[in-house]
N, CA, C and O atoms as a Tinker XYZ file with bonds, in Angstrom:
   296  protein
     1  N    117.994000  127.643000   95.278000    73     2
     2  CA   118.200000  126.213000   95.244000    64     1     3
     3  C    117.980000  125.593000   96.675000    63     2     4     5
     4  O    117.386000  124.524000   96.815000    81     3
     5  N    118.439000  126.247000   97.628000    73     3     6
     6  CA   118.332000  125.746000   99.000000    64     5     7
     7  C    116.931000  125.711000   99.399000    63     6     8     9
     8  O    116.558000  124.801000  100.139000    81     7
     9  N    116.072000  126.642000   98.975000    73     7    10
    10  CA   114.647000  126.624000   99.304000    64     9    11
    11  C    113.904000  125.469000   98.658000    63    10    12    13
    12  O    113.002000  124.895000   99.268000    81    11
    13  N    114.264000  125.129000   97.462000    73    11    14
    14  CA   113.667000  124.027000   96.793000    64    13    15
    15  C    114.007000  122.737000   97.473000    63    14    16    17
    16  O    113.175000  121.838000   97.591000    81    15
    17  N    115.242000  122.649000   97.924000    73    15    18
    18  CA   115.642000  121.407000   98.602000    64    17    19
    19  C    114.934000  121.229000   99.944000    63    18    20    21
    20  O    114.536000  120.117000  100.289000    81    19
    21  N    114.776000  122.303000  100.694000    73    19    22
    22  CA   114.097000  122.325000  101.985000    64    21    23
    23  C    112.613000  122.012000  101.762000    63    22    24    25
    24  O    112.029000  121.286000  102.566000    81    23
    25  N    111.982000  122.532000  100.702000    73    23    26
    26  CA   110.538000  122.241000  100.411000    64    25    27
    27  C    110.405000  120.830000  100.022000    63    26    28    29
    28  O    109.386000  120.238000  100.379000    81    27
    29  N    111.348000  120.181000   99.300000    73    27    30
    30  CA   111.328000  118.801000   98.902000    64    29    31
    31  C    111.365000  117.880000  100.116000    63    30    32    33
    32  O    110.612000  116.911000  100.215000    81    31
    33  N    112.277000  118.221000  101.046000    73    31    34
    34  CA   112.524000  117.463000  102.282000    64    33    35
    35  C    111.206000  117.602000  103.151000    63    34    36    37
    36  O    110.745000  116.605000  103.707000    81    35
    37  N    110.638000  118.768000  103.257000    73    35    38
    38  CA   109.308000  118.964000  104.063000    64    37    39
    39  C    108.269000  118.152000  103.413000    63    38    40    41
    40  O    107.519000  117.458000  104.100000    81    39
    41  N    108.175000  118.195000  102.114000    73    39    42
    42  CA   107.076000  117.393000  101.405000    64    41    43
    43  C    107.285000  115.919000  101.610000    63    42    44    45
    44  O    106.305000  115.194000  101.784000    81    43
    45  N    108.530000  115.422000  101.599000    73    43    46
    46  CA   108.766000  113.976000  101.797000    64    45    47
    47  C    108.415000  113.607000  103.198000    63    46    48    49
    48  O    107.854000  112.534000  103.424000    81    47
    49  N    108.727000  114.471000  104.182000    73    47    50
    50  CA   108.342000  114.244000  105.594000    64    49    51
    51  C    106.834000  114.154000  105.770000    63    50    52    53
    52  O    106.303000  113.245000  106.409000    81    51
    53  N    106.172000  115.132000  105.176000    73    51    54
    54  CA   104.685000  115.080000  105.290000    64    53    55
    55  C    104.131000  113.828000  104.647000    63    54    56    57
    56  O    103.235000  113.203000  105.214000    81    55
    57  N    104.650000  113.419000  103.434000    73    55    58
    58  CA   104.170000  112.209000  102.773000    64    57    59
    59  C    104.399000  110.956000  103.651000    63    58    60    61
    60  O    103.537000  110.086000  103.780000    81    59
    61  N    105.634000  110.915000  104.258000    73    59    62
    62  CA   105.953000  109.696000  105.107000    64    61    63
    63  C    105.106000  109.625000  106.287000    63    62    64    65
    64  O    104.698000  108.539000  106.698000    81    63
    65  N    104.810000  110.778000  106.878000    73    63    66
    66  CA   103.900000  110.807000  108.089000    64    65    67
    67  C    102.495000  110.406000  107.707000    63    66    68    69
    68  O    101.807000  109.677000  108.423000    81    67
    69  N    102.079000  110.927000  106.511000    73    67    70
    70  CA   100.673000  110.533000  106.068000    64    69    71
    71  C    100.609000  109.068000  105.814000    63    70    72    73
    72  O     99.605000  108.448000  106.163000    81    71
    73  N    101.634000  108.454000  105.214000    73    71    74
    74  CA   101.638000  106.978000  104.968000    64    73    75
    75  C    101.475000  106.287000  106.325000    63    74    76    77
    76  O    100.625000  105.406000  106.457000    81    75
    77  N    102.246000  106.653000  107.314000    73    75    78
    78  CA   102.188000  105.956000  108.609000    64    77    79
    79  C    100.773000  106.154000  109.221000    63    78    80    81
    80  O    100.182000  105.182000  109.693000    81    79
    81  N    100.236000  107.355000  109.221000    73    79    82
    82  CA    98.985000  107.702000  109.830000    64    81    83
    83  C     97.830000  106.880000  109.088000    63    82    84    85
    84  O     96.975000  106.294000  109.752000    81    83
    85  N     97.832000  106.859000  107.760000    73    83    86
    86  CA    96.787000  106.245000  106.964000    64    85    87
    87  C     96.943000  104.714000  107.236000    63    86    88    89
    88  O     95.927000  104.048000  107.434000    81    87
    89  N     98.090000  104.175000  107.250000    73    87    90
    90  CA    98.295000  102.757000  107.457000    64    89    91
    91  C     97.895000  102.267000  108.842000    63    90    92    93
    92  O     97.525000  101.109000  109.034000    81    91
    93  N     97.982000  103.199000  109.815000    73    91    94
    94  CA    97.605000  102.845000  111.114000    64    93    95
    95  C     96.025000  102.776000  111.331000    63    94    96    97
    96  O     95.507000  102.029000  112.161000    81    95
    97  N     95.344000  103.604000  110.525000    73    95    98
    98  CA    93.902000  103.693000  110.639000    64    97    99
    99  C     93.236000  102.453000  110.038000    63    98   100   101
   100  O     92.084000  102.166000  110.363000    81    99
   101  N     93.938000  101.705000  109.163000    73    99   102
   102  CA    93.356000  100.572000  108.500000    64   101   103
   103  C     93.937000   99.265000  108.990000    63   102   104   105
   104  O     95.012000   99.260000  109.590000    81   103
   105  N     93.294000   98.216000  108.765000    73   103   106
   106  CA    93.831000   96.861000  109.178000    64   105   107
   107  C     94.172000   96.119000  107.922000    63   106   108   109
   108  O     93.585000   96.313000  106.857000    81   107
   109  N     95.186000   95.225000  108.096000    73   107   110
   110  CA    95.587000   94.288000  107.051000    64   109   111
   111  C     97.074000   94.398000  106.760000    63   110   112   113
   112  O     97.748000   95.360000  107.128000    81   111
   113  N     97.544000   93.375000  106.088000    73   111   114
   114  CA    98.944000   93.289000  105.686000    64   113   115
   115  C     99.384000   94.419000  104.774000    63   114   116   117
   116  O    100.472000   94.969000  104.942000    81   115
   117  N     98.577000   94.753000  103.846000    73   115   118
   118  CA    98.979000   95.807000  102.864000    64   117   119
   119  C     99.129000   97.189000  103.595000    63   118   120   121
   120  O     99.998000   97.989000  103.248000    81   119
   121  N     98.315000   97.425000  104.544000    73   119   122
   122  CA    98.469000   98.712000  105.316000    64   121   123
   123  C     99.680000   98.694000  106.221000    63   122   124   125
   124  O    100.286000   99.733000  106.484000    81   123
   125  N    100.047000   97.461000  106.719000    73   123   126
   126  CA   101.321000   97.320000  107.416000    64   125   127
   127  C    102.441000   97.710000  106.618000    63   126   128   129
   128  O    103.341000   98.419000  107.068000    81   127
   129  N    102.415000   97.234000  105.352000    73   127   130
   130  CA   103.503000   97.487000  104.422000    64   129   131
   131  C    103.552000   99.081000  104.040000    63   130   132   133
   132  O    104.598000   99.688000  103.808000    81   131
   133  N    102.363000   99.599000  104.017000    73   131   134
   134  CA   102.304000  101.095000  103.768000    64   133   135
   135  C    102.988000  101.790000  104.922000    63   134   136   137
   136  O    103.763000  102.724000  104.722000    81   135
   137  N    102.710000  101.349000  106.097000    73   135   138
   138  CA   103.303000  101.977000  107.266000    64   137   139
   139  C    104.880000  101.809000  107.316000    63   138   140   141
   140  O    105.633000  102.693000  107.724000    81   139
   141  N    105.284000  100.581000  106.858000    73   139   142
   142  CA   106.705000  100.292000  106.792000    64   141   143
   143  C    107.422000  101.239000  105.803000    63   142   144   145
   144  O    108.532000  101.708000  106.057000    81   143
   145  N    106.740000  101.503000  104.659000    73   143   146
   146  CA   107.243000  102.306000  103.671000    64   145   147
   147  C    107.407000  103.749000  104.217000    63   146   148   149
   148  O    108.405000  104.411000  103.934000    81   147
   149  N    106.414000  104.224000  104.999000    73   147   150
   150  CA   106.557000  105.520000  105.547000    64   149   151
   151  C    107.661000  105.592000  106.578000    63   150   152   153
   152  O    108.380000  106.590000  106.628000    81   151
   153  N    107.822000  104.579000  107.395000    73   151   154
   154  CA   108.915000  104.503000  108.358000    64   153   155
   155  C    110.247000  104.465000  107.655000    63   154   156   157
   156  O    111.188000  105.148000  108.058000    81   155
   157  N    110.330000  103.693000  106.634000    73   155   158
   158  CA   111.655000  103.668000  105.856000    64   157   159
   159  C    111.939000  105.060000  105.306000    63   158   160   161
   160  O    113.094000  105.486000  105.334000    81   159
   161  N    110.974000  105.767000  104.825000    73   159   162
   162  CA   111.141000  107.120000  104.351000    64   161   163
   163  C    111.628000  108.071000  105.414000    63   162   164   165
   164  O    112.474000  108.920000  105.136000    81   163
   165  N    111.108000  107.952000  106.651000    73   163   166
   166  CA   111.500000  108.786000  107.760000    64   165   167
   167  C    112.970000  108.457000  108.075000    63   166   168   169
   168  O    113.763000  109.365000  108.325000    81   167
   169  N    113.336000  107.164000  108.065000    73   167   170
   170  CA   114.732000  106.737000  108.402000    64   169   171
   171  C    115.659000  107.295000  107.335000    63   170   172   173
   172  O    116.742000  107.751000  107.703000    81   171
   173  N    115.336000  107.302000  106.057000    73   171   174
   174  CA   116.150000  107.827000  105.011000    64   173   175
   175  C    116.395000  109.368000  105.276000    63   174   176   177
   176  O    117.517000  109.868000  105.195000    81   175
   177  N    115.329000  110.034000  105.577000    73   175   178
   178  CA   115.448000  111.462000  105.798000    64   177   179
   179  C    116.349000  111.808000  107.034000    63   178   180   181
   180  O    117.108000  112.777000  107.020000    81   179
   181  N    116.220000  110.943000  108.127000    73   179   182
   182  CA   117.068000  111.093000  109.193000    64   181   183
   183  C    118.503000  110.833000  108.828000    63   182   184   185
   184  O    119.410000  111.564000  109.224000    81   183
   185  N    118.684000  109.827000  108.100000    73   183   186
   186  CA   120.190000  109.577000  107.632000    64   185   187
   187  C    120.727000  110.746000  106.887000    63   186   188   189
   188  O    121.849000  111.187000  107.132000    81   187
   189  N    119.908000  111.280000  105.937000    73   187   190
   190  CA   120.404000  112.388000  105.107000    64   189   191
   191  C    120.690000  113.607000  105.949000    63   190   192   193
   192  O    121.597000  114.392000  105.669000    81   191
   193  N    119.895000  113.742000  106.981000    73   191   194
   194  CA   120.194000  114.936000  107.924000    64   193   195
   195  C    121.452000  114.686000  108.743000    63   194   196   197
   196  O    122.267000  115.595000  108.901000    81   195
   197  N    121.623000  113.534000  109.244000    73   195   198
   198  CA   122.745000  113.278000  110.127000    64   197   199
   199  C    123.979000  112.935000  109.404000    63   198   200   201
   200  O    125.023000  112.823000  110.047000    81   199
   201  N    123.965000  112.750000  108.088000    73   199   202
   202  CA   125.137000  112.391000  107.333000    64   201   203
   203  C    126.252000  113.416000  107.448000    63   202   204   205
   204  O    127.423000  113.040000  107.500000    81   203
   205  N    125.923000  114.694000  107.489000    73   203   206
   206  CA   126.934000  115.767000  107.571000    64   205   207
   207  C    127.606000  115.863000  108.912000    63   206   208   209
   208  O    128.606000  116.564000  109.068000    81   207
   209  N    127.032000  115.122000  109.935000    73   207   210
   210  CA   127.575000  115.191000  111.249000    64   209   211
   211  C    128.357000  113.946000  111.689000    63   210   212   213
   212  O    128.723000  113.807000  112.856000    81   211
   213  N    128.603000  113.049000  110.732000    73   211   214
   214  CA   129.298000  111.895000  111.188000    64   213   215
   215  C    130.805000  112.085000  111.329000    63   214   216   217
   216  O    131.369000  113.035000  110.787000    81   215
   217  N    131.395000  111.265000  111.989000    73   215   218
   218  CA   132.885000  111.400000  112.348000    64   217   219
   219  C    133.684000  111.350000  110.953000    63   218   220   221
   220  O    134.517000  112.220000  110.697000    81   219
   221  N    133.441000  110.447000  110.183000    73   219   222
   222  CA   134.140000  110.280000  108.877000    64   221   223
   223  C    134.060000  111.608000  108.155000    63   222   224   225
   224  O    135.089000  112.116000  107.709000    81   223
   225  N    132.908000  112.177000  108.025000    73   223   226
   226  CA   132.799000  113.395000  107.236000    64   225   227
   227  C    133.477000  114.582000  107.889000    63   226   228   229
   228  O    134.020000  115.438000  107.190000    81   227
   229  N    133.461000  114.653000  109.163000    73   227   230
   230  CA   134.236000  115.697000  109.954000    64   229   231
   231  C    135.694000  115.532000  109.701000    63   230   232   233
   232  O    136.387000  116.521000  109.461000    81   231
   233  N    136.195000  114.328000  109.744000    73   231   234
   234  CA   137.569000  114.067000  109.463000    64   233   235
   235  C    137.994000  114.418000  108.037000    63   234   236   237
   236  O    139.071000  114.961000  107.795000    81   235
   237  N    137.123000  114.091000  107.130000    73   235   238
   238  CA   137.400000  114.408000  105.667000    64   237   239
   239  C    137.530000  115.945000  105.499000    63   238   240   241
   240  O    138.432000  116.461000  104.841000    81   239
   241  N    136.609000  116.601000  106.112000    73   239   242
   242  CA   136.616000  118.039000  105.899000    64   241   243
   243  C    137.831000  118.659000  106.586000    63   242   244   245
   244  O    138.382000  119.647000  106.101000    81   243
   245  N    138.250000  118.081000  107.715000    73   243   246
   246  CA   139.426000  118.654000  108.449000    64   245   247
   247  C    140.654000  118.421000  107.557000    63   246   248   249
   248  O    141.468000  119.337000  107.435000    81   247
   249  N    140.836000  117.261000  106.933000    73   247   250
   250  CA   141.947000  116.987000  106.113000    64   249   251
   251  C    141.934000  117.838000  104.892000    63   250   252   253
   252  O    143.004000  118.259000  104.453000    81   251
   253  N    140.780000  118.132000  104.293000    73   251   254
   254  CA   140.796000  119.007000  103.129000    64   253   255
   255  C    141.142000  120.485000  103.497000    63   254   256   257
   256  O    141.782000  121.203000  102.729000    81   255
   257  N    140.712000  120.876000  104.643000    73   255   258
   258  CA   141.150000  122.290000  105.191000    64   257   259
   259  C    142.613000  122.245000  105.415000    63   258   260   261
   260  O    143.305000  123.206000  105.078000    81   259
   261  N    143.113000  121.225000  105.945000    73   259   262
   262  CA   144.563000  121.137000  106.238000    64   261   263
   263  C    145.420000  121.164000  104.948000    63   262   264   265
   264  O    146.482000  121.784000  104.888000    81   263
   265  N    144.890000  120.446000  103.904000    73   263   266
   266  CA   145.611000  120.452000  102.605000    64   265   267
   267  C    145.461000  121.752000  101.983000    63   266   268   269
   268  O    146.420000  122.190000  101.348000    81   267
   269  N    144.404000  122.425000  102.072000    73   267   270
   270  CA   144.277000  123.797000  101.486000    64   269   271
   271  C    145.201000  124.786000  102.213000    63   270   272   273
   272  O    145.753000  125.692000  101.589000    81   271
   273  N    145.364000  124.615000  103.501000    73   271   274
   274  CA   146.218000  125.496000  104.242000    64   273   275
   275  C    147.636000  125.302000  103.882000    63   274   276   277
   276  O    148.384000  126.271000  103.760000    81   275
   277  N    148.036000  124.080000  103.706000    73   275   278
   278  CA   149.391000  123.831000  103.239000    64   277   279
   279  C    149.719000  124.316000  101.854000    63   278   280   281
   280  O    150.834000  124.739000  101.550000    81   279
   281  N    148.564000  124.225000  100.920000    73   279   282
   282  CA   148.812000  124.686000   99.640000    64   281   283
   283  C    148.891000  126.279000   99.570000    63   282   284   285
   284  O    149.544000  126.842000   98.691000    81   283
   285  N    148.239000  126.912000  100.477000    73   283   286
   286  CA   148.361000  128.335000  100.530000    64   285   287
   287  C    149.764000  128.805000  101.000000    63   286   288   289
   288  O    150.322000  129.800000  100.536000    81   287
   289  N    150.276000  128.011000  101.949000    73   287   290
   290  CA   151.581000  128.320000  102.497000    64   289   291
   291  C    152.703000  128.138000  101.541000    63   290   292   293
   292  O    153.754000  128.760000  101.696000    81   291
   293  N    152.518000  127.284000  100.528000    73   291   294
   294  CA   153.514000  127.023000   99.510000    64   293   295
   295  C    153.713000  128.102000   98.505000    63   294   296
   296  O    154.541000  127.963000   97.605000    81   295
């Protein structure tokens, strides 16, 4: 399952990069929008990657571990 997830992320990255490169090679408003869609895709991928490293997530994991530790001691 992990391999499929990584392949999907890699494919999305390649697609977003392709949209940016193709949009840059052409002129016009439509191609600018294509580049913006590619950029938005890269930002979404970056958010998904960094989500597990945010302070709120670390604090939530710490509180879950603490609650499990208390439950084991009881």
